[in-house]
Biotite code that builds the C-alpha atoms (Angstrom):
import biotite.structure as struc

atoms = struc.array([
    struc.Atom([168.714, -30.231, 180.839], chain_id="A", res_id=1, res_name="MET", atom_name="CA", element="C"),
    struc.Atom([166.581, -33.545, 181.652], chain_id="A", res_id=2, res_name="ALA", atom_name="CA", element="C"),
    struc.Atom([165.028, -33.251, 184.965], chain_id="A", res_id=3, res_name="PHE", atom_name="CA", element="C"),
    struc.Atom([162.847, -36.299, 185.774], chain_id="A", res_id=4, res_name="GLY", atom_name="CA", element="C"),
    struc.Atom([161.511, -37.595, 188.957], chain_id="A", res_id=5, res_name="ASP", atom_name="CA", element="C"),
    struc.Atom([160.283, -40.687, 190.539], chain_id="A", res_id=6, res_name="MET", atom_name="CA", element="C"),
    struc.Atom([156.845, -40.370, 192.235], chain_id="A", res_id=7, res_name="PRO", atom_name="CA", element="C"),
    struc.Atom([156.842, -40.638, 196.140], chain_id="A", res_id=8, res_name="GLU", atom_name="CA", element="C"),
    struc.Atom([156.461, -44.103, 197.253], chain_id="A", res_id=9, res_name="GLY", atom_name="CA", element="C"),
    struc.Atom([155.382, -46.416, 200.312], chain_id="A", res_id=10, res_name="GLU", atom_name="CA", element="C"),
    struc.Atom([157.664, -49.376, 199.196], chain_id="A", res_id=11, res_name="ASP", atom_name="CA", element="C"),
    struc.Atom([160.392, -49.021, 201.851], chain_id="A", res_id=12, res_name="ASP", atom_name="CA", element="C"),
    struc.Atom([158.993, -49.846, 205.347], chain_id="A", res_id=13, res_name="VAL", atom_name="CA", element="C"),
    struc.Atom([161.437, -49.763, 208.268], chain_id="A", res_id=14, res_name="THR", atom_name="CA", element="C"),
    struc.Atom([160.370, -50.510, 211.793], chain_id="A", res_id=15, res_name="GLY", atom_name="CA", element="C"),
    struc.Atom([156.631, -49.940, 210.801], chain_id="A", res_id=16, res_name="GLY", atom_name="CA", element="C"),
    struc.Atom([157.265, -46.685, 209.611], chain_id="A", res_id=17, res_name="ALA", atom_name="CA", element="C"),
    struc.Atom([156.681, -45.710, 206.162], chain_id="A", res_id=18, res_name="ILE", atom_name="CA", element="C"),
    struc.Atom([159.362, -44.061, 204.057], chain_id="A", res_id=19, res_name="ALA", atom_name="CA", element="C"),
    struc.Atom([158.152, -41.560, 201.230], chain_id="A", res_id=20, res_name="LEU", atom_name="CA", element="C"),
    struc.Atom([160.755, -40.657, 198.861], chain_id="A", res_id=21, res_name="HIS", atom_name="CA", element="C"),
    struc.Atom([161.398, -38.873, 195.625], chain_id="A", res_id=22, res_name="THR", atom_name="CA", element="C"),
    struc.Atom([164.295, -38.564, 193.443], chain_id="A", res_id=23, res_name="ALA", atom_name="CA", element="C"),
    struc.Atom([165.404, -36.680, 190.323], chain_id="A", res_id=24, res_name="ALA", atom_name="CA", element="C"),
    struc.Atom([168.322, -36.670, 187.771], chain_id="A", res_id=25, res_name="ALA", atom_name="CA", element="C"),
    struc.Atom([169.813, -33.105, 187.565], chain_id="A", res_id=26, res_name="LEU", atom_name="CA", element="C"),
    struc.Atom([171.860, -32.358, 184.319], chain_id="A", res_id=27, res_name="GLU", atom_name="CA", element="C"),
    struc.Atom([172.482, -29.205, 182.083], chain_id="A", res_id=28, res_name="GLY", atom_name="CA", element="C"),
    struc.Atom([172.906, -25.826, 183.672], chain_id="A", res_id=29, res_name="ASP", atom_name="CA", element="C"),
    struc.Atom([172.325, -24.257, 186.916], chain_id="A", res_id=30, res_name="PHE", atom_name="CA", element="C"),
    struc.Atom([168.636, -23.713, 186.001], chain_id="A", res_id=31, res_name="SER", atom_name="CA", element="C"),
    struc.Atom([167.994, -27.406, 187.713], chain_id="A", res_id=32, res_name="CYS", atom_name="CA", element="C"),
    struc.Atom([168.939, -25.525, 191.038], chain_id="A", res_id=33, res_name="ILE", atom_name="CA", element="C"),
    struc.Atom([165.611, -23.896, 190.955], chain_id="A", res_id=34, res_name="ALA", atom_name="CA", element="C"),
    struc.Atom([163.799, -27.095, 189.738], chain_id="A", res_id=35, res_name="GLN", atom_name="CA", element="C"),
    struc.Atom([165.478, -28.800, 192.512], chain_id="A", res_id=36, res_name="ALA", atom_name="CA", element="C"),
    struc.Atom([163.916, -26.244, 195.076], chain_id="A", res_id=37, res_name="ARG", atom_name="CA", element="C"),
    struc.Atom([160.688, -26.707, 193.619], chain_id="A", res_id=38, res_name="ASP", atom_name="CA", element="C"),
    struc.Atom([160.887, -30.756, 193.882], chain_id="A", res_id=39, res_name="LEU", atom_name="CA", element="C"),
    struc.Atom([161.478, -30.046, 197.568], chain_id="A", res_id=40, res_name="VAL", atom_name="CA", element="C"),
    struc.Atom([158.444, -27.950, 197.833], chain_id="A", res_id=41, res_name="ALA", atom_name="CA", element="C"),
    struc.Atom([156.017, -30.196, 196.044], chain_id="A", res_id=42, res_name="ASP", atom_name="CA", element="C"),
    struc.Atom([157.369, -33.384, 197.929], chain_id="A", res_id=43, res_name="PHE", atom_name="CA", element="C"),
    struc.Atom([156.881, -31.866, 201.286], chain_id="A", res_id=44, res_name="LEU", atom_name="CA", element="C"),
    struc.Atom([153.773, -30.094, 200.594], chain_id="A", res_id=45, res_name="SER", atom_name="CA", element="C"),
    struc.Atom([152.515, -33.638, 199.347], chain_id="A", res_id=46, res_name="SER", atom_name="CA", element="C"),
    struc.Atom([153.917, -35.262, 202.590], chain_id="A", res_id=47, res_name="VAL", atom_name="CA", element="C"),
    struc.Atom([151.981, -32.634, 204.885], chain_id="A", res_id=48, res_name="ARG", atom_name="CA", element="C"),
    struc.Atom([148.530, -32.994, 202.794], chain_id="A", res_id=49, res_name="ALA", atom_name="CA", element="C"),
    struc.Atom([148.669, -36.522, 201.393], chain_id="A", res_id=50, res_name="GLY", atom_name="CA", element="C"),
    struc.Atom([150.127, -38.267, 204.568], chain_id="A", res_id=51, res_name="HIS", atom_name="CA", element="C"),
    struc.Atom([149.342, -35.693, 207.605], chain_id="A", res_id=52, res_name="GLY", atom_name="CA", element="C"),
    struc.Atom([152.930, -35.447, 208.543], chain_id="A", res_id=53, res_name="LEU", atom_name="CA", element="C"),
    struc.Atom([153.753, -32.177, 210.200], chain_id="A", res_id=54, res_name="PRO", atom_name="CA", element="C"),
    struc.Atom([156.065, -30.287, 208.015], chain_id="A", res_id=55, res_name="VAL", atom_name="CA", element="C"),
    struc.Atom([156.772, -26.750, 209.538], chain_id="A", res_id=56, res_name="SER", atom_name="CA", element="C"),
    struc.Atom([157.469, -23.667, 207.118], chain_id="A", res_id=57, res_name="ALA", atom_name="CA", element="C"),
    struc.Atom([161.039, -23.893, 208.788], chain_id="A", res_id=58, res_name="ARG", atom_name="CA", element="C"),
    struc.Atom([161.353, -27.261, 207.566], chain_id="A", res_id=59, res_name="ALA", atom_name="CA", element="C"),
    struc.Atom([160.438, -26.317, 203.998], chain_id="A", res_id=60, res_name="MET", atom_name="CA", element="C"),
    struc.Atom([162.822, -23.196, 204.171], chain_id="A", res_id=61, res_name="ASP", atom_name="CA", element="C"),
    struc.Atom([166.027, -25.360, 205.336], chain_id="A", res_id=62, res_name="MET", atom_name="CA", element="C"),
    struc.Atom([165.133, -28.087, 203.260], chain_id="A", res_id=63, res_name="THR", atom_name="CA", element="C"),
    struc.Atom([165.225, -25.848, 200.085], chain_id="A", res_id=64, res_name="GLN", atom_name="CA", element="C"),
    struc.Atom([168.360, -23.957, 201.180], chain_id="A", res_id=65, res_name="LEU", atom_name="CA", element="C"),
    struc.Atom([170.304, -27.594, 202.027], chain_id="A", res_id=66, res_name="VAL", atom_name="CA", element="C"),
    struc.Atom([169.051, -28.587, 198.278], chain_id="A", res_id=67, res_name="VAL", atom_name="CA", element="C"),
    struc.Atom([170.212, -25.315, 196.995], chain_id="A", res_id=68, res_name="SER", atom_name="CA", element="C"),
    struc.Atom([173.952, -25.476, 198.373], chain_id="A", res_id=69, res_name="GLU", atom_name="CA", element="C"),
    struc.Atom([174.396, -29.071, 197.681], chain_id="A", res_id=70, res_name="LEU", atom_name="CA", element="C"),
    struc.Atom([173.023, -29.068, 194.085], chain_id="A", res_id=71, res_name="VAL", atom_name="CA", element="C"),
    struc.Atom([175.060, -25.815, 193.473], chain_id="A", res_id=72, res_name="THR", atom_name="CA", element="C"),
    struc.Atom([177.974, -27.448, 194.686], chain_id="A", res_id=73, res_name="ASN", atom_name="CA", element="C"),
    struc.Atom([177.193, -30.656, 192.527], chain_id="A", res_id=74, res_name="ALA", atom_name="CA", element="C"),
    struc.Atom([176.608, -28.368, 189.323], chain_id="A", res_id=75, res_name="ARG", atom_name="CA", element="C"),
    struc.Atom([179.723, -26.138, 189.973], chain_id="A", res_id=76, res_name="LYS", atom_name="CA", element="C"),
    struc.Atom([182.119, -28.795, 190.883], chain_id="A", res_id=77, res_name="TYR", atom_name="CA", element="C"),
    struc.Atom([181.294, -32.430, 189.186], chain_id="A", res_id=78, res_name="ALA", atom_name="CA", element="C"),
    struc.Atom([180.998, -33.083, 185.830], chain_id="A", res_id=79, res_name="PRO", atom_name="CA", element="C"),
    struc.Atom([178.011, -35.020, 184.484], chain_id="A", res_id=80, res_name="GLY", atom_name="CA", element="C"),
    struc.Atom([174.511, -35.386, 185.992], chain_id="A", res_id=81, res_name="PRO", atom_name="CA", element="C"),
    struc.Atom([173.868, -35.486, 189.763], chain_id="A", res_id=82, res_name="ALA", atom_name="CA", element="C"),
    struc.Atom([171.084, -37.289, 191.293], chain_id="A", res_id=83, res_name="LEU", atom_name="CA", element="C"),
    struc.Atom([168.685, -35.490, 194.317], chain_id="A", res_id=84, res_name="LEU", atom_name="CA", element="C"),
    struc.Atom([166.990, -38.122, 196.555], chain_id="A", res_id=85, res_name="GLU", atom_name="CA", element="C"),
    struc.Atom([164.516, -36.876, 199.019], chain_id="A", res_id=86, res_name="LEU", atom_name="CA", element="C"),
    struc.Atom([163.423, -39.343, 201.874], chain_id="A", res_id=87, res_name="ARG", atom_name="CA", element="C"),
    struc.Atom([161.234, -38.873, 204.800], chain_id="A", res_id=88, res_name="VAL", atom_name="CA", element="C"),
    struc.Atom([162.812, -41.086, 207.594], chain_id="A", res_id=89, res_name="ALA", atom_name="CA", element="C"),
    struc.Atom([160.610, -40.598, 210.927], chain_id="A", res_id=90, res_name="GLY", atom_name="CA", element="C"),
    struc.Atom([160.542, -37.117, 211.948], chain_id="A", res_id=91, res_name="ALA", atom_name="CA", element="C"),
    struc.Atom([163.289, -36.208, 209.268], chain_id="A", res_id=92, res_name="ARG", atom_name="CA", element="C"),
    struc.Atom([163.782, -35.485, 205.495], chain_id="A", res_id=93, res_name="VAL", atom_name="CA", element="C"),
    struc.Atom([166.954, -36.667, 204.376], chain_id="A", res_id=94, res_name="GLU", atom_name="CA", element="C"),
    struc.Atom([168.321, -34.676, 201.219], chain_id="A", res_id=95, res_name="VAL", atom_name="CA", element="C"),
    struc.Atom([170.873, -36.994, 199.427], chain_id="A", res_id=96, res_name="THR", atom_name="CA", element="C"),
    struc.Atom([172.850, -35.600, 196.408], chain_id="A", res_id=97, res_name="VAL", atom_name="CA", element="C"),
    struc.Atom([174.998, -38.062, 194.125], chain_id="A", res_id=98, res_name="TRP", atom_name="CA", element="C"),
    struc.Atom([177.742, -36.532, 191.941], chain_id="A", res_id=99, res_name="ASP", atom_name="CA", element="C"),
    struc.Atom([180.460, -37.652, 189.909], chain_id="A", res_id=100, res_name="SER", atom_name="CA", element="C"),
    struc.Atom([183.432, -36.051, 191.628], chain_id="A", res_id=101, res_name="ASP", atom_name="CA", element="C"),
    struc.Atom([184.818, -38.347, 194.364], chain_id="A", res_id=102, res_name="PRO", atom_name="CA", element="C"),
    struc.Atom([186.574, -35.390, 196.247], chain_id="A", res_id=103, res_name="SER", atom_name="CA", element="C"),
    struc.Atom([184.916, -34.959, 199.811], chain_id="A", res_id=104, res_name="LEU", atom_name="CA", element="C"),
    struc.Atom([183.803, -31.582, 200.649], chain_id="A", res_id=105, res_name="PRO", atom_name="CA", element="C"),
    struc.Atom([185.706, -29.850, 203.379], chain_id="A", res_id=106, res_name="VAL", atom_name="CA", element="C"),
    struc.Atom([184.198, -27.193, 205.912], chain_id="A", res_id=107, res_name="ALA", atom_name="CA", element="C"),
    struc.Atom([186.659, -24.308, 205.834], chain_id="A", res_id=108, res_name="ARG", atom_name="CA", element="C"),
    struc.Atom([188.069, -22.226, 208.430], chain_id="A", res_id=109, res_name="ALA", atom_name="CA", element="C"),
    struc.Atom([185.903, -18.986, 209.149], chain_id="A", res_id=110, res_name="ALA", atom_name="CA", element="C"),
    struc.Atom([187.641, -15.927, 206.895], chain_id="A", res_id=111, res_name="GLU", atom_name="CA", element="C"),
    struc.Atom([185.584, -12.751, 207.727], chain_id="A", res_id=112, res_name="PRO", atom_name="CA", element="C"),
    struc.Atom([187.075, -11.595, 204.250], chain_id="A", res_id=113, res_name="GLY", atom_name="CA", element="C"),
    struc.Atom([186.230, -14.665, 202.009], chain_id="A", res_id=114, res_name="ARG", atom_name="CA", element="C"),
    struc.Atom([183.360, -14.002, 199.766], chain_id="A", res_id=115, res_name="VAL", atom_name="CA", element="C"),
    struc.Atom([181.457, -17.027, 198.933], chain_id="A", res_id=116, res_name="GLY", atom_name="CA", element="C"),
    struc.Atom([182.314, -20.772, 199.281], chain_id="A", res_id=117, res_name="GLN", atom_name="CA", element="C"),
    struc.Atom([180.159, -21.072, 202.652], chain_id="A", res_id=118, res_name="HIS", atom_name="CA", element="C"),
    struc.Atom([177.659, -23.723, 201.327], chain_id="A", res_id=119, res_name="GLY", atom_name="CA", element="C"),
    struc.Atom([179.065, -26.536, 203.274], chain_id="A", res_id=120, res_name="LEU", atom_name="CA", element="C"),
    struc.Atom([179.116, -24.358, 206.612], chain_id="A", res_id=121, res_name="GLU", atom_name="CA", element="C"),
    struc.Atom([175.440, -23.630, 205.899], chain_id="A", res_id=122, res_name="ILE", atom_name="CA", element="C"),
    struc.Atom([174.307, -26.919, 205.406], chain_id="A", res_id=123, res_name="VAL", atom_name="CA", element="C"),
    struc.Atom([176.045, -28.143, 208.515], chain_id="A", res_id=124, res_name="MET", atom_name="CA", element="C"),
    struc.Atom([174.461, -25.216, 210.630], chain_id="A", res_id=125, res_name="ALA", atom_name="CA", element="C"),
    struc.Atom([170.937, -26.077, 209.815], chain_id="A", res_id=126, res_name="VAL", atom_name="CA", element="C"),
    struc.Atom([170.747, -29.648, 209.341], chain_id="A", res_id=127, res_name="ALA", atom_name="CA", element="C"),
    struc.Atom([170.634, -32.210, 212.262], chain_id="A", res_id=128, res_name="GLN", atom_name="CA", element="C"),
    struc.Atom([173.010, -34.726, 210.290], chain_id="A", res_id=129, res_name="SER", atom_name="CA", element="C"),
    struc.Atom([175.578, -34.584, 207.846], chain_id="A", res_id=130, res_name="PHE", atom_name="CA", element="C"),
    struc.Atom([177.282, -37.642, 205.807], chain_id="A", res_id=131, res_name="GLU", atom_name="CA", element="C"),
    struc.Atom([179.613, -37.365, 203.072], chain_id="A", res_id=132, res_name="ALA", atom_name="CA", element="C"),
    struc.Atom([180.698, -41.030, 201.696], chain_id="A", res_id=133, res_name="HIS", atom_name="CA", element="C"),
    struc.Atom([182.919, -41.722, 198.381], chain_id="A", res_id=134, res_name="ARG", atom_name="CA", element="C"),
    struc.Atom([181.035, -44.035, 196.329], chain_id="A", res_id=135, res_name="GLU", atom_name="CA", element="C"),
    struc.Atom([182.540, -46.314, 193.370], chain_id="A", res_id=136, res_name="PRO", atom_name="CA", element="C"),
    struc.Atom([181.814, -43.087, 190.782], chain_id="A", res_id=137, res_name="VAL", atom_name="CA", element="C"),
    struc.Atom([181.919, -40.035, 192.645], chain_id="A", res_id=138, res_name="GLY", atom_name="CA", element="C"),
    struc.Atom([180.176, -39.090, 196.238], chain_id="A", res_id=139, res_name="LYS", atom_name="CA", element="C"),
    struc.Atom([176.893, -39.200, 198.032], chain_id="A", res_id=140, res_name="ARG", atom_name="CA", element="C"),
    struc.Atom([176.021, -36.391, 200.543], chain_id="A", res_id=141, res_name="ILE", atom_name="CA", element="C"),
    struc.Atom([173.047, -36.746, 202.985], chain_id="A", res_id=142, res_name="THR", atom_name="CA", element="C"),
    struc.Atom([171.703, -33.944, 205.172], chain_id="A", res_id=143, res_name="ALA", atom_name="CA", element="C"),
    struc.Atom([169.196, -34.758, 207.837], chain_id="A", res_id=144, res_name="GLY", atom_name="CA", element="C"),
    struc.Atom([166.491, -31.687, 208.218], chain_id="A", res_id=145, res_name="ILE", atom_name="CA", element="C"),
    struc.Atom([163.855, -32.151, 210.948], chain_id="A", res_id=146, res_name="ALA", atom_name="CA", element="C"),
    struc.Atom([160.398, -31.843, 209.935], chain_id="A", res_id=147, res_name="LEU", atom_name="CA", element="C"),
    struc.Atom([158.919, -30.166, 212.965], chain_id="A", res_id=148, res_name="SER", atom_name="CA", element="C"),
    struc.Atom([160.296, -26.917, 214.883], chain_id="A", res_id=149, res_name="ASP", atom_name="CA", element="C"),
    struc.Atom([160.028, -29.269, 217.882], chain_id="A", res_id=150, res_name="ASP", atom_name="CA", element="C"),
    struc.Atom([163.744, -30.418, 218.341], chain_id="A", res_id=151, res_name="PRO", atom_name="CA", element="C"),
    struc.Atom([162.541, -32.950, 220.939], chain_id="A", res_id=152, res_name="ASP", atom_name="CA", element="C"),
    struc.Atom([160.472, -34.718, 218.052], chain_id="A", res_id=153, res_name="ALA", atom_name="CA", element="C"),
    struc.Atom([163.679, -34.669, 215.683], chain_id="A", res_id=154, res_name="ALA", atom_name="CA", element="C"),
    struc.Atom([165.937, -36.154, 218.409], chain_id="A", res_id=155, res_name="ASN", atom_name="CA", element="C"),
    struc.Atom([163.851, -38.844, 219.360], chain_id="A", res_id=156, res_name="SER", atom_name="CA", element="C"),
    struc.Atom([164.319, -40.487, 215.846], chain_id="A", res_id=157, res_name="VAL", atom_name="CA", element="C"),
    struc.Atom([167.375, -42.142, 215.024], chain_id="A", res_id=158, res_name="GLY", atom_name="CA", element="C"),
    struc.Atom([170.240, -40.197, 213.573], chain_id="A", res_id=159, res_name="THR", atom_name="CA", element="C"),
    struc.Atom([171.377, -40.656, 209.929], chain_id="A", res_id=160, res_name="SER", atom_name="CA", element="C"),
])
């Protein structure tokens, strides 16, 4: 499995705010899911320590949960590699996963007897924003999670 990441950067300036980001190519077996969660922890810890942005424990946990669900789906349903990108935009972290399957995910109706297949519902429940787009090859899923536990701070920033 190849797991490479680009160091976080300060090369994307939007409206006077610096956008911090990192990305990793994910391939191989399901062990890349744990490595993707580790990337989240390292990235958000760097954002907090190195750039002084507030990152709550809840934001860390919810971002790792969203990454776990999105990367699991990419590994499970799409052949070939996937790409994970983490980007801080204002008071949110945006998690984007690209994969080669062009089928867009669909949230399923609640079914008490269903075991598993709740990942999309989980992501949509904890994220402040969610988008799914077809790409020339595959799809791109983006979820935004507030960095702070203060909902007013996250809502004052533009939505994704």
